C-alpha positions in Angstrom: 0.0 0.0 0.0 1.4 3.4 -1.0 1.9 6.2 1.5 -1.0 8.1 -0.1 -3.3 5.2 0.4 -2.2 4.9 4.0 -2.9 8.6 4.6 -6.4 8.2 3.0 -7.2 5.1 5.0 -6.0 6.8 8.2 -8.2 9.8 7.6 -11.2 7.6 6.9 -10.6 5.8 10.2 -10.4 9.1 12.0 -13.6 10.3 10.4 -15.4 7.1 11.3 -14.1 7.3 14.9 -15.3 10.9 15.1 -18.7 10.1 13.8 -19.1 7.2 16.2 -18.0 9.4 19.1 -20.4 12.2 18.1 -23.3 9.8 17.9 -22.4 8.2 21.2 -21.9 11.4 23.1 -24.4 13.7 21.3 -27.2 13.1 23.9 -24.8 14.0 26.7 -23.7 17.1 24.9 -27.3 18.2 24.2 -28.3 17.5 27.8 -25.4 19.6 29.1 -26.3 22.4 26.8 -29.9 22.5 28.1 -29.0 22.2 31.8 -29.6 25.4 33.7 -26.5 26.9 35.3 -26.9 26.7 39.0 -29.9 26.0 41.2 -33.3 27.6 40.9 -33.2 31.2 41.9 -36.6 32.9 42.5 -35.1 36.3 42.0 -34.0 35.3 38.5 -37.4 34.2 37.3 -38.6 36.3 34.4 -41.5 38.6 35.0 -45.0 37.2 34.8 -47.3 37.7 31.8 -50.3 40.0 32.2 -53.0 38.1 30.5 -55.3 41.1 30.4 -53.0 42.3 27.7 -53.4 40.6 24.2 -49.6 40.6 24.0 -49.5 37.7 26.5 -51.4 35.4 24.1 -50.2 33.6 21.0 -53.7 33.3 19.7 -57.0 35.0 20.4 -60.4 35.1 18.6 -60.2 38.9 18.1 -56.7 38.9 16.6 -55.3 37.7 13.2 -52.8 35.0 14.1 -51.3 31.7 13.1 -54.1 29.8 14.8 -56.4 31.1 12.1 -54.5 29.4 9.3 -56.4 26.4 7.9 -56.2 23.9 5.1 -58.7 24.4 2.2 -60.9 21.7 3.8 -62.5 22.2 6.2 -62.7 26.0 6.1 -61.8 28.1 9.1 -64.7 29.3 11.2 -65.4 32.9 11.9 -64.5 33.1 15.6 -67.5 35.3 16.2 -69.7 32.4 15.1 -68.0 29.8 17.2 -70.2 28.0 19.7 -67.3 26.7 21.9 -63.9 27.9 23.0 -60.5 26.2 23.2 -57.9 26.8 25.9 -54.6 25.5 24.4 -51.3 25.3 26.2 -48.2 25.0 23.9 -45.3 22.5 24.4 -41.7 23.3 25.4 -40.2 25.5 22.8 -37.2 27.0 24.6 -33.7 25.4 24.7 -32.2 28.1 26.7 -30.2 26.9 29.8 -32.5 28.6 32.3 -35.1 27.2 34.6 -37.9 29.4 33.2 -38.0 31.0 29.8 -39.1 34.6 29.5 -42.6 34.7 27.9 -41.8 37.8 25.9 -38.6 36.7 24.3 -39.1 37.1 20.5 -37.2 34.0 19.5 -39.1 31.8 22.0 -42.4 33.3 21.0 -41.7 32.6 17.4 -40.8 29.0 18.2 -44.0 28.7 20.2 -46.0 29.9 17.3 -44.3 27.5 14.8 -44.4 24.5 17.1 -47.7 25.3 18.7 -50.5 27.5 17.4 -49.5 27.1 13.7 -49.5 23.3 13.6 -51.5 22.3 16.7 -54.0 24.9 17.9 -55.2 25.8 14.4 -56.7 22.3 14.2 -59.6 23.7 16.2 -60.3 26.8 14.2 -62.9 24.9 12.1 -65.2 24.6 15.2 -64.0 26.9 18.0 -62.6 30.2 19.2 -58.9 29.6 20.1 -57.2 31.0 23.2 -53.5 30.2 23.5 -51.5 31.9 26.2 -47.7 32.3 26.4 -46.2 31.3 29.7 -42.8 31.1 31.5 -42.2 27.5 30.4 -39.9 25.3 32.5 -36.6 24.0 31.2 -36.6 20.5 29.5 -34.2 19.6 32.3 -37.2 19.6 34.7 -38.5 16.6 32.8 -35.3 14.8 31.7 -33.6 15.1 35.2 -36.4 15.7 37.7 -35.2 17.6 40.8 -36.5 20.1 43.4 -35.2 22.9 41.2 -37.2 21.6 38.2 -40.3 21.2 40.4 -40.0 24.9 41.4 -39.6 25.9 37.7 -42.8 23.9 36.9 -44.6 25.7 39.7 -43.8 29.0 38.0 -45.1 27.7 34.6 -48.2 26.3 36.2 -49.0 29.6 38.0 -48.9 31.3 34.6 -51.3 28.7 33.1 -53.7 29.2 36.0 -53.6 33.0 35.6 -54.2 32.6 31.9 -57.1 30.2 32.5 -58.7 32.7 34.9 -58.4 35.4 32.3 -59.8 33.0 29.7 -62.8 32.5 31.9 -63.2 36.2 32.4 -63.0 36.9 28.6 -65.5 34.1 27.7 -67.9 34.8 30.5 -67.5 31.4 32.1 -70.7 30.2 30.5 -69.7 28.7 27.1 -68.7 25.1 26.4 -64.9 24.7 26.0 -62.1 22.3 25.0 -58.9 21.9 27.0 -55.9 21.1 24.9 -52.1 20.9 25.3 -49.0 19.1 24.1 -45.9 17.8 26.1 -45.2 20.3 28.8 -48.4 22.1 27.9 -50.3 18.8 28.4 -48.8 18.2 31.8 -49.7 21.7 33.0 -53.2 21.4 31.5 -53.7 18.1 33.1 -53.0 19.6 36.5 -55.3 22.5 35.7 -58.0 19.9 34.8 -57.5 18.1 38.1 -57.3 21.1 40.4 -59.4 23.8 38.8 -61.8 22.3 36.3 -62.9 18.8 37.4 -63.8 19.7 41.0 -66.2 22.5 40.1 -68.7 24.1 37.8 -66.4 24.2 34.7 -66.5 20.4 34.5 -70.1 20.6 33.2 -69.0 22.9 30.3 -65.9 20.9 29.4 -66.5 19.2 26.0 -63.2 17.3 25.9 -59.5 17.4 27.0 -56.9 16.6 24.4 -53.7 16.3 26.4 -51.1 14.7 24.2 -47.5 13.8 24.9 -47.6 13.5 28.7 -48.0 10.4 30.8 -51.5 10.4 32.3 -53.5 8.1 34.5 -57.1 8.2 35.7 -58.1 8.0 39.3 -61.6 8.5 40.6 -62.6 9.9 37.2 -60.0 12.7 37.3 -57.0 12.8 34.9 -53.8 12.7 36.9 -50.1 12.6 35.9 -48.0 9.5 36.4 -45.2 10.0 38.9 
């Protein structure tokens, strides 16, 4: 074998070794990149959304937004003619290494629209008026490596969802039928909302359905609950 072939063979072996190492350690590298720096610090939590402001929502019936986009069939419904409402909680869309993501960060908001209202919440616009709040979502680390810090971050996210739901109730009058929907982190938070705020009281009678996708759920005494 010539020297040139030896060099080529050596480079190929190095490339294969590098590819193998990258594949093997990629999950660890990704996990490290997503892990918040330091413990949960309440003083560093981003400011809370004000759901009385339209700016704290990704989609509303009275605004033109991505949740209004629909395929040619079936046609989108005029929100003013909708006989039911949808409260939709989007999935995790932030990869920032922080325990809670700021709700008003432009990049995160754009990701929440692309991964949430544009391809998920708009499935309901043929029947219902869509309400989709932003919230200070918890880090993925809260799910991949559960810890007391992650639990505190989830409490922040859940508090926002509760506040958004209360504003949703105020805006809709608390009399119309509604659908609860969420995906991934959004499904987990919405399931807790269902268990603690909707199922025990009057809203249960108005709940049409709960579409909570991408989170482990179980049922106990007729109420949706998350698996530990």
